[in-house]
C-alpha positions in Angstrom: 29.1 19.4 80.9 32.0 18.8 84.0 35.0 18.7 81.3 34.0 22.2 79.8 33.3 23.7 83.3 36.8 22.3 84.3 38.7 23.4 81.0 36.7 26.7 80.5 34.9 27.9 83.1 34.4 31.2 81.3 32.7 29.6 78.3 30.9 27.1 80.7 29.4 30.0 82.6 28.3 31.8 79.5 26.3 28.7 77.8 24.9 28.2 81.0 23.7 32.0 81.2 22.2 31.1 77.1 20.5 28.5 79.0 18.9 30.3 81.4 18.0 33.0 78.6 16.2 30.2 76.5 14.4 28.8 79.6 13.1 31.8 81.1 12.1 34.1 77.8 9.4 34.0 75.5 10.8 33.4 71.8 9.1 34.5 68.7 12.2 34.2 66.4 10.6 32.5 63.3 13.7 31.1 62.4 14.6 29.7 65.4 13.8 26.6 67.4 14.8 24.5 70.4 17.1 21.4 68.8 16.1 18.2 70.4 18.4 16.8 73.0 19.1 13.4 70.7 20.0 15.8 68.1 22.3 17.8 70.5 24.0 14.7 71.5 24.6 13.7 67.7 26.4 17.3 67.0 28.4 17.3 70.2 29.9 13.6 69.3 33.1 12.5 68.7 32.2 12.7 64.8 33.5 15.8 65.1 36.7 14.5 64.9 36.7 12.8 61.3 37.6 14.4 58.3 35.8 13.2 55.5 36.3 15.3 52.2 34.3 13.7 49.3 31.3 11.4 49.4 30.5 7.9 50.9 32.6 5.5 48.8 34.8 8.1 47.4 36.7 9.8 50.6 40.3 11.5 50.3 40.7 10.2 53.6 41.3 6.9 55.2 39.2 5.5 58.2 35.4 6.6 56.7 33.7 3.5 56.8 31.1 4.7 59.7 30.8 7.8 58.5 29.8 6.8 55.1 27.2 5.0 56.6 25.9 7.8 58.5 25.7 10.0 55.6 24.2 7.4 53.6 21.9 7.2 56.0 21.1 11.4 56.4 21.0 11.1 52.4 18.2 8.2 52.2 16.2 9.7 55.0 16.3 12.9 53.6 15.1 11.9 50.1 12.2 9.5 52.0 11.3 12.6 53.9 11.0 14.6 50.9 10.5 12.2 48.2 13.3 13.7 46.5 15.6 11.9 43.8 18.6 12.9 45.0 19.8 14.7 48.2 23.0 16.6 49.4 23.5 16.6 52.8 26.8 18.5 53.5 25.9 22.4 52.9 26.9 23.8 56.0 24.0 26.2 55.8 21.1 27.6 53.9 23.0 30.4 52.3 25.9 27.9 51.2 22.8 25.4 49.8 21.6 28.3 47.6 25.0 29.2 46.5 25.5 25.7 45.4 23.0 26.0 43.1 23.7 29.0 41.7 27.3 27.4 40.9 25.8 24.4 39.5 23.0 26.0 37.3 24.7 29.4 36.5 27.6 31.3 34.9 28.7 34.8 36.2 26.4 37.2 35.0 23.4 35.2 34.1 19.7 36.4 34.9 18.3 35.5 38.1 14.2 36.2 39.0 13.2 35.9 43.1 11.6 37.7 45.5 13.2 40.8 46.7 14.2 40.9 50.6 11.4 44.1 51.3 8.9 41.4 50.1 9.9 38.7 51.9 12.5 37.0 50.4 16.3 36.3 51.9 19.5 37.9 51.1 20.9 35.2 49.0 18.0 36.2 46.7 19.8 38.6 45.2 20.2 41.3 47.5 23.3 43.7 45.9 25.6 43.3 49.1 25.0 40.0 49.0 27.3 37.8 46.8 24.0 36.7 44.9 23.9 40.0 43.5 27.4 40.4 43.4 27.5 37.5 40.9 24.4 37.3 39.3 21.9 39.7 37.7 19.2 39.3 40.0 15.9 40.8 38.9 13.3 41.3 42.0 9.9 40.7 42.3 7.8 42.2 45.0 4.2 41.0 46.4 1.1 43.0 45.4 0.9 46.0 46.6 -2.4 46.1 47.4 -2.8 42.3 48.8 0.7 42.1 49.9 0.6 38.6 48.6 2.6 37.0 45.8 1.2 38.2 42.1 1.8 35.7 39.8 0.9 37.3 36.5 3.0 40.4 37.5 5.7 37.4 37.9 5.1 36.2 34.6 5.4 39.5 33.4 9.3 39.9 34.4 9.9 36.5 33.2 8.6 37.2 29.7 10.7 40.4 29.7 13.8 39.0 31.1 13.7 35.6 29.9 15.9 34.2 33.2 18.3 31.3 33.2 16.8 30.5 36.7 13.7 31.3 39.0 13.7 31.4 42.5 10.7 30.7 45.0 10.3 30.7 48.6 10.7 33.3 51.6 12.0 34.3 55.0 9.3 36.3 55.7 6.2 35.7 53.8 3.0 34.0 55.8 1.1 32.5 53.2 1.1 29.6 50.9 3.2 29.5 47.7 1.7 28.1 44.5 5.0 25.8 43.3 3.0 24.6 40.2 2.1 28.1 39.0 6.0 28.7 39.6 6.5 25.8 37.2 4.6 26.8 34.6 6.2 30.5 34.6 9.3 28.7 34.6 8.5 26.4 31.5 6.9 29.1 29.7 10.3 30.8 29.1 12.6 27.5 29.2 13.9 28.7 32.8 14.8 26.2 35.7 13.3 26.7 39.1 14.7 26.3 42.4 12.7 26.7 45.7 14.1 27.9 48.8 12.2 26.0 51.5 14.0 26.7 54.4 11.5 28.0 56.8 8.6 25.5 55.5 10.6 22.5 55.4 8.8 21.1 58.6 5.4 21.8 57.3 6.4 20.2 54.4 7.5 17.3 55.6 4.5 16.6 57.6 2.5 17.4 54.6 0.9 20.7 55.9 2.3 22.7 53.0 2.3 21.5 49.3 5.6 20.2 48.3 8.5 22.0 46.1 9.7 18.7 45.0 8.0 17.5 41.9 7.8 21.1 40.9 11.5 22.2 40.9 14.8 21.6 39.7 16.3 22.2 43.0 14.8 22.2 46.6 17.6 23.9 48.8 16.7 24.3 53.0 18.4 24.7 56.5 17.6 21.8 58.6 16.6 24.1 61.7 13.5 26.4 62.0 10.6 24.5 61.6 12.5 20.9 60.5 13.8 21.6 64.1 17.1 19.7 63.6 20.7 21.3 63.8 22.1 24.3 62.1 22.9 23.3 58.5 21.5 22.9 54.8 20.3 20.4 52.4 20.1 20.2 48.7 17.2 18.1 46.9 17.3 18.2 43.0 16.1 15.8 40.0 18.7 12.9 39.0 19.8 14.5 36.4 21.5 17.7 38.7 22.7 15.2 41.1 26.7 15.2 40.0 26.5 18.6 39.3 25.0 19.7 42.5 27.4 17.2 44.2 30.4 18.7 42.5 29.3 22.4 43.5 28.8 21.6 47.5 32.5 19.8 47.3 35.2 20.7 45.9 33.1 23.4 44.4 32.3 25.4 48.0 33.2 23.4 50.7 36.0 20.8 51.9 35.6 18.5 54.6 31.6 18.3 55.9 31.0 18.3 59.5 30.2 14.9 60.4 29.0 15.4 63.8 26.2 17.7 61.9 25.1 15.4 59.5 24.7 13.0 62.0 22.4 15.6 63.7 20.4 15.9 60.4 20.2 12.2 60.1 18.8 12.4 63.4 16.4 15.0 62.7 15.0 13.2 59.6 14.2 10.2 61.3 12.2 12.4 64.4 10.5 13.9 61.7 9.3 10.4 60.1 7.5 9.8 63.5 3.5 10.2 64.0 4.1 12.8 67.1 5.7 14.9 64.3 2.7 15.9 62.4 0.7 16.9 65.2 3.7 18.8 66.4 3.5 21.1 62.9 0.1 21.1 63.0 0.2 22.9 66.7 2.8 24.7 65.1 0.3 26.4 62.3 -2.5 26.4 65.0 -0.6 28.5 67.4 0.6 31.1 64.7 -3.3 31.5 63.4 -4.4 32.0 67.1 -1.4 34.8 67.8 -2.3 36.4 64.9 -6.2 36.3 65.4 -5.8 37.7 68.9 -3.5 40.5 67.6 -6.3 41.2 64.7 -8.7 41.7 68.1 -6.7 43.7 69.6 -6.3 46.4 66.5 -3.4 45.4 64.7 -2.6 45.1 61.2 -0.9 41.7 59.7 1.0 41.6 56.3 -1.4 40.0 54.2 -3.9 40.2 56.7 -3.2 36.4 57.9 -0.9 33.4 57.9 -1.3 29.8 56.6 2.1 28.5 58.4 4.2 29.3 61.0 5.1 32.9 61.0 3.7 36.3 60.4 4.2 40.2 60.1 2.7 43.0 62.5 2.6 46.4 60.4 3.0 48.5 63.2 2.3 52.1 61.5 -0.7 52.4 62.7 0.2 52.0 66.2 2.6 54.9 65.2 5.9 52.3 66.4 9.0 51.4 64.5 10.0 47.6 64.6 13.3 48.5 66.2 11.1 50.2 68.6 9.0 47.3 69.4 11.9 44.8 69.4 13.5 46.8 72.2 10.5 47.4 74.3 9.8 44.0 74.1 13.4 42.5 75.1 13.0 44.3 78.2 10.1 42.2 79.0 11.8 38.9 77.8 10.0 38.5 74.9 11.9 38.1 71.7 10.8 39.3 68.3 12.9 40.7 65.4 12.4 43.8 63.5 11.3 43.2 59.9 10.7 45.3 56.5 7.1 45.2 55.3 6.5 45.2 51.5 7.4 49.0 50.0 8.4 49.8 54.0 8.9 53.4 54.4 11.8 52.9 56.8 15.3 51.8 56.7 16.2 48.0 57.0 17.8 48.9 60.6 14.2 50.6 61.6 12.0 48.9 59.8 7.6 49.5 60.3 7.3 46.0 61.4 8.1 42.7 63.6 8.2 39.5 62.4 6.5 36.6 64.7 6.8 33.0 64.6 5.9 29.8 66.8 8.1 26.7 66.5 9.9 27.6 69.7 6.9 27.7 71.7 5.2 24.9 70.1 8.5 23.1 71.0 7.9 24.2 74.9 4.2 22.8 74.3 2.2 26.0 74.3 -0.9 26.2 73.0 -3.4 28.3 71.5 -4.4 29.9 74.8 -1.1 30.8 76.0 -0.7 32.3 72.2 -3.5 34.8 73.3 -2.1 35.4 76.3 1.2 36.3 74.9 -0.7 38.7 72.6 -2.1 40.3 75.3 1.2 41.2 77.3 2.9 42.3 73.9 0.5 44.8 73.2 0.3 46.2 76.8 4.3 46.3 76.5 3.8 48.1 73.2 0.9 50.6 74.7 2.9 51.3 78.0 6.4 51.5 76.8 7.5 54.1 78.6 6.0 53.2 81.7 8.7 51.5 83.4 6.5 49.9 86.4 4.1 48.5 83.7 6.9 46.6 81.8 8.5 45.5 85.1 5.5 43.6 86.0 5.1 42.5 82.6 8.7 41.0 82.7 7.5 39.4 86.2 4.8 37.8 84.3 6.7 36.5 81.7 9.4 34.7 84.2 6.7 32.7 86.0 4.8 32.0 82.8 8.1 30.5 81.5 8.6 28.3 84.5 5.3 26.3 83.1 6.8 25.5 80.0 10.5 23.8 80.3 12.3 22.6 76.9 14.2 19.6 76.9 
């Protein structure tokens, strides 16, 4: 990036440092991934210059003939990839995609049922400090206290009692498969709409490794990064009868000009997700998550809901007399990145937590496999067990550095 280096050496130097951090550390943050170079090139292209408020063929600016084709390609590829009736690819993020569905389908004060943040949901699923909990009457459901899995019978009871306008399925920290058909039955029992937030599992759904919510949900929202491995952004899928309302909710309801460079990156990501090797990549993500989880079980750790069906899981650290904050900080000191995460019915605050969330998309993108997952689990255990021994931690950090050199990323 010679032009950037000449124009702003400070920013160029910081980008170089971030590149080195990514290259020389083990990243287990479940919501992150390495965006492929073709996607990054599209996002960094001259398309960032173009204002294109509106939709293809109905813009408020002239000179949109080529960006119209790009957005149409992105929409068509998205619909094909997920077998959806309508797609809106303009949302700047998953949170804005969720907001657009609420704006299209609800009125302020309407009742919505969704998973709580503590059980694995998302801030936009009704947390009181978020816009969703401010403008709508969210009733949250928890996972079963014993199994730590979704209790569909309990959700049915909540829905029968509160008769929501909308039910939200999907999670940001839930390791088991979700039964969307059962959610559809629950919604139909009270005439509710169903929205599925598949941000975390979109790549698995695209590869047919997790049941698709599209046949069952009125609305499906997602990010384009995480397992899908695209640029930072969002999109919405919906039934045809909701297409006009969703499009109006996104623009002019919530956004002005779309980021055409990012929409081009989304189009490239959808294209890459249609290639045969993408399915094997997603299979390896799951195999890696399960190998990592199995090794932690062998080392005596407790897993929330005991196992994983997807790309992530949460370690319950209470039996190790550790908090999530302590674990996160210890592992960062040896260049392994995880994020602290609440466990169901967590006695600790959200800033401390009793767990850590681990995911395998980034490591799989670096072509790591089950053998490497087992080694990483052993290093994590050694670091946590010896968190006060600076010599052991330094030795582990050196091992991590050497290990990462074997797995460069694109």
